[in-house]
C-alpha positions in Angstrom: -31.1 -86.2 -6.8 -32.8 -84.3 -9.2 -36.8 -83.3 -9.2 -36.7 -85.0 -12.5 -34.4 -87.4 -13.7 -34.5 -89.5 -17.3 -32.5 -92.5 -17.1 -31.5 -94.4 -20.1 -35.0 -94.0 -21.9 -35.4 -95.4 -25.0 -38.3 -95.4 -26.8 -39.0 -97.5 -30.1 -41.7 -97.2 -32.7 -41.3 -101.1 -34.3 -38.1 -100.9 -35.6 -37.6 -97.3 -35.4 -35.4 -96.1 -32.6 -36.7 -92.6 -31.4 -35.3 -91.8 -28.1 -31.8 -93.2 -27.7 -30.2 -93.7 -24.2 -31.1 -90.3 -23.1 -30.3 -89.0 -19.7 -30.7 -85.9 -18.3 -31.7 -84.2 -15.2 -34.0 -81.4 -14.2 -34.2 -79.2 -11.0 -36.7 -77.9 -9.1 -38.3 -74.5 -10.5 -36.2 -74.4 -13.1 -37.5 -73.2 -17.4 -36.4 -76.3 -19.3 -36.5 -76.0 -23.1 -36.5 -79.1 -25.0 -35.0 -77.2 -28.3 -34.7 -79.1 -32.0 -36.4 -79.5 -35.6 -39.1 -82.0 -36.1 -38.4 -85.7 -35.5 -36.0 -85.3 -33.1 -37.9 -86.8 -30.2 -38.2 -83.6 -28.0 -41.9 -84.4 -27.6 -42.1 -87.8 -27.4 -40.1 -87.4 -24.1 -42.8 -84.9 -23.1 -45.0 -87.2 -23.8 -43.1 -90.3 -21.6 -42.6 -87.8 -19.0 -46.4 -87.3 -19.2 -47.5 -90.9 -19.0 -49.0 -90.6 -22.8 -46.6 -92.6 -24.1 -44.8 -95.7 -22.4 -41.2 -95.7 -23.0 -39.4 -99.4 -24.0 -36.4 -99.4 -21.0 -35.5 -97.0 -18.8 -36.6 -94.7 -15.8 -38.5 -91.3 -14.8 -38.0 -90.0 -11.8 -39.8 -87.1 -10.3 -39.3 -85.8 -6.6 -37.4 -89.3 -5.8 -40.4 -91.7 -6.8 -40.0 -93.8 -9.9 -43.3 -92.8 -11.8 -42.5 -95.0 -15.0 -45.3 -96.9 -15.0 -47.5 -94.6 -12.9 -51.2 -93.3 -14.6 -51.1 -90.4 -16.3 -53.7 -89.0 -13.5 -51.7 -90.0 -10.6 -48.1 -87.8 -11.6 -49.9 -84.4 -11.1 -48.7 -83.0 -14.0 -49.7 -80.3 -16.0 -50.2 -80.1 -19.8 -50.1 -77.6 -22.7 -50.7 -78.7 -26.1 -50.0 -77.1 -29.6 -54.1 -77.0 -30.1 -55.9 -75.8 -27.2 -58.0 -78.8 -27.3 -60.9 -76.3 -25.3 -64.7 -77.6 -25.1 -66.4 -75.6 -27.8 -69.7 -76.1 -26.1 -68.2 -75.3 -22.6 -67.7 -71.4 -21.7 -64.1 -70.4 -20.4 -64.7 -70.7 -17.0 -66.5 -74.0 -17.7 -63.2 -75.1 -19.8 -60.9 -74.1 -16.9 -63.4 -75.6 -13.9 -63.6 -78.8 -15.7 -60.8 -80.9 -14.3 -61.7 -79.7 -10.3 -65.3 -80.4 -10.8 -64.2 -84.2 -11.8 -62.4 -84.2 -8.8 -65.0 -82.9 -7.5 -63.7 -80.0 -5.9 -66.1 -77.6 -3.4 -68.0 -75.4 -5.3 -66.6 -71.8 -3.9 -62.7 -73.5 -4.1 -63.3 -74.1 -7.5 -64.8 -70.2 -8.2 -61.7 -69.4 -6.4 -58.9 -70.9 -8.5 -61.1 -70.0 -11.8 -61.0 -66.5 -10.9 -56.8 -66.5 -9.8 -56.0 -68.3 -12.7 -58.3 -65.9 -15.2 -55.8 -62.7 -13.9 -53.2 -64.8 -14.0 -53.5 -65.1 -17.8 -54.9 -61.7 -18.2 -58.4 -62.8 -19.4 -60.5 -61.4 -16.7 -64.1 -60.6 -18.1 -63.9 -63.3 -20.6 -65.7 -66.1 -18.2 -68.8 -66.6 -20.3 -67.2 -66.2 -23.4 -67.3 -69.5 -26.0 -63.6 -70.5 -27.4 -64.9 -69.4 -30.6 -65.6 -66.0 -29.7 -61.7 -65.7 -28.5 -58.8 -65.3 -30.6 -56.6 -67.6 -30.9 -54.2 -66.3 -28.1 -56.5 -66.2 -26.0 -57.6 -69.4 -26.5 -54.1 -70.9 -25.6 -54.5 -68.8 -22.5 -57.1 -70.4 -21.6 -55.6 -73.9 -22.1 -52.8 -72.2 -19.7 -55.0 -71.6 -17.2 -57.0 -74.8 -17.5 -53.9 -76.4 -16.7 -52.4 -74.4 -13.8 -56.0 -74.4 -11.9 -54.6 -77.9 -11.1 -51.4 -76.8 -9.2 -49.7 -79.3 -11.1 -46.2 -80.1 -9.6 -44.9 -79.7 -13.5 -46.2 -77.7 -16.3 -45.3 -79.4 -19.8 -45.8 -77.0 -22.3 -45.6 -79.3 -26.2 -44.8 -76.5 -28.9 -48.1 -73.9 -27.4 -46.9 -71.0 -29.7 -46.6 -72.7 -33.0 -49.8 -72.0 -33.9 -49.7 -67.7 -33.0 -48.6 -65.0 -35.1 -44.7 -63.5 -34.2 -46.1 -60.5 -32.3 -48.5 -62.4 -30.1 -46.1 -64.9 -29.2 -43.8 -62.9 -27.5 -46.4 -61.2 -25.0 -47.7 -65.3 -24.6 -44.0 -65.6 -24.0 -44.5 -63.3 -21.0 -47.2 -64.4 -19.6 -46.1 -68.1 -19.5 -42.9 -67.4 -17.6 -44.5 -65.0 -15.5 -47.1 -67.8 -14.4 -43.9 -70.2 -14.0 -42.5 -67.6 -11.6 -45.1 -66.6 -9.9 -46.4 -70.0 -9.1 -42.5 -71.3 -8.5 -43.3 -73.8 -11.1 -41.1 -76.7 -12.5 -41.7 -76.1 -16.5 -40.8 -78.3 -19.5 -40.6 -76.4 -23.0 -41.1 -77.4 -25.9 -40.2 -76.2 -29.5 -38.1 -75.7 -32.6 -37.5 -72.2 -31.9 -34.2 -70.9 -31.0 -35.2 -68.0 -30.3 -38.2 -68.5 -28.3 -35.6 -70.5 -26.8 -33.0 -67.9 -25.7 -35.6 -65.7 -24.6 -37.2 -68.0 -21.9 -35.3 -70.5 -20.8 -33.0 -71.2 -17.8 -31.5 -74.1 -19.3 -32.1 -75.9 -23.3 -31.6 -79.6 -23.8 -30.9 -79.4 -27.3 -31.9 -82.6 -29.2 -31.0 -84.4 -32.6 -31.7 -87.4 -34.0 -33.2 -88.8 -30.6 -30.3 -87.5 -28.7 -29.2 -84.8 -26.1 -26.8 -82.6 -28.3 -26.2 -80.0 -26.0 -27.2 -79.3 -22.8 -26.8 -75.5 -21.2 -27.4 -72.0 -20.3 -28.9 -70.4 -22.9 -26.3 -68.0 -23.0 -23.5 -71.3 -23.4 -25.4 -72.9 -26.0 -25.3 -69.5 -28.4 -21.2 -68.9 -27.8 -19.7 -72.1 -27.5 -21.9 -74.6 -29.7 -19.9 -78.5 -29.2 -20.7 -79.6 -32.6 -21.6 -78.8 -36.4 -25.0 -79.4 -35.9 -25.2 -77.1 -32.7 -23.6 -73.8 -34.5 -26.0 -74.5 -37.2 -29.2 -74.7 -35.4 -28.4 -71.8 -32.6 -27.8 -68.8 -34.0 -26.3 -67.7 -37.6 -22.8 -69.4 -37.8 -20.4 -69.2 -40.9 -19.4 -73.1 -40.1 -15.8 -73.9 -42.3 -14.0 -76.8 -43.1 -10.5 -76.7 -41.5 -9.4 -76.4 -45.1 -11.6 -73.1 -45.6 -10.7 -71.7 -42.5 -6.8 -72.6 -43.7 -7.3 -70.5 -47.0 -9.2 -67.3 -45.7 -6.7 -67.3 -42.4 -3.2 -68.1 -44.6 -2.4 -70.5 -42.0 -1.5 -73.9 -41.2 -3.6 -75.0 -38.2 -3.7 -78.8 -37.5 -7.5 -79.0 -36.9 -9.4 -81.9 -37.5 -13.1 -80.3 -37.0 -14.8 -77.3 -39.0 -14.4 -74.1 -37.5 -17.6 -71.6 -36.1 -17.5 -67.9 -36.3 -20.6 -66.0 -35.6 -21.3 -63.2 -37.7 -21.6 -60.6 -35.0 -17.9 -61.7 -34.2 -16.8 -60.4 -37.4 -15.4 -56.8 -37.7 -15.4 -54.9 -41.4 -13.4 -52.1 -43.0 -12.4 -50.3 -45.6 -8.8 -50.2 -44.7 -6.5 -53.2 -43.3 -6.8 -52.8 -39.8 -3.3 -52.7 -37.8 -3.2 -55.4 -34.7 -1.1 -58.4 -34.0 -3.8 -60.7 -32.4 -6.5 -60.9 -34.6 -6.7 -62.9 -38.1 -7.1 -60.4 -40.8 -8.4 -61.0 -44.7 -9.9 -59.2 -47.4 -12.7 -59.8 -49.3 -15.3 -58.2 -51.8 -18.9 -57.4 -51.1 -21.2 -59.8 -53.2 -24.5 -59.2 -51.4 -26.1 -57.4 -48.3 -29.6 -58.3 -46.6 -31.5 -55.8 -44.1 -33.0 -58.0 -41.1 -34.6 -55.6 -39.1 -31.9 -53.4 -36.7 -29.1 -55.8 -38.6 -27.5 -55.1 -42.0 -25.7 -58.8 -42.9 -23.6 -58.8 -45.7 -21.9 -61.9 -47.5 -18.5 -61.2 -48.3 -16.4 -63.7 -50.8 -12.9 -64.3 -49.3 -10.7 -66.4 -51.6 -14.5 -68.4 -52.7 -15.5 -68.5 -49.3 -18.2 -66.7 -48.5 -18.6 -65.3 -44.8 -21.9 -63.9 -43.3 -20.7 -60.6 -41.5 -23.5 -58.5 -39.2 -23.2 -54.8 -38.5 -25.7 -52.8 -36.8 -28.3 -51.4 -40.0 -27.8 -47.6 -40.2 -30.6 -46.7 -42.5 -28.3 -47.2 -45.8 -26.0 -49.6 -47.5 -22.4 -48.8 -45.9 -20.3 -50.9 -48.6 -21.7 -50.9 -51.7 -21.7 -55.0 -53.7 -18.6 -55.2 -55.2 -16.3 -53.0 -52.6 -13.2 -54.6 -51.2 -13.2 -54.4 -47.7 -10.9 -56.1 -44.7 -12.7 -58.5 -42.4 -10.9 -59.3 -38.5 -11.6 -61.8 -35.9 -10.2 -62.8 -33.1 -8.9 -66.2 -32.9 -11.2 -66.7 -29.2 -14.6 -66.0 -31.3 -13.2 -69.0 -33.6 -14.9 -71.9 -32.1 -13.2 -75.3 -32.4 -16.0 -77.7 -32.9 
């Protein structure tokens, strides 16, 4: 049996069904991400695991035990929220120690564990600071330390970085992964940011409308989406109808569903390439957009607009209006 098992989970709010017969397994020591747009059910499932929401039907197992009806305090689960929820009248060390004091742990043990947690989240020296004198990132580190000091079996993180600026998010992503690895935790992370999920996860469960659309490791999730939704949410695919795909390839493929092509798998050249094992088609550059170290072209191929990504070399390689040739291997045309 898996370390955590959700078995046929349904959750209703009145007549609104938020979770629709969800079954998924999480192995011990994994860093798992629940990914999806707002309102898809990912945070609700997390709160059900923590015991903060009651499920309408189904069962939740952890370490072989049915915890469906256990009180939150009896589940030994730590949780970090989007909003830090720190006590403003307590110092950093008092916030971190609060749960241990409630459990009436010895003072020496509390002091030792608080110091260890502070060092782990790189806040040593901030013990006497109050939350309002800390940055948002530092406050989130305190919230993380407050959870891990309890030595939970499972650490839940509900969009903890969504209110943090982009540069600091990368630093906190690293901190969270380091804490996860050092403590050997089983961690479940909720986010709507696909880049964040790709960087941090061992396994991603992609949610859509209360169901799990796809479950896989990040590379498989990116390279082999199982549906139009998965392809549109992960990465930046060109999504083509069967008719559009047949038009640009001048083939009569007997397709019943769409085709997804990653922009970076399309090769762009000024002259027609010589190859027998790729689709080749011509088009006209309509627009170009710098995206960091990548330049994205929009190419009009028989009224079908394709995105093509190339490494950015500080200048536009092809001016707008230029006729170009595109080529792509069939293996990179993913049937959905």
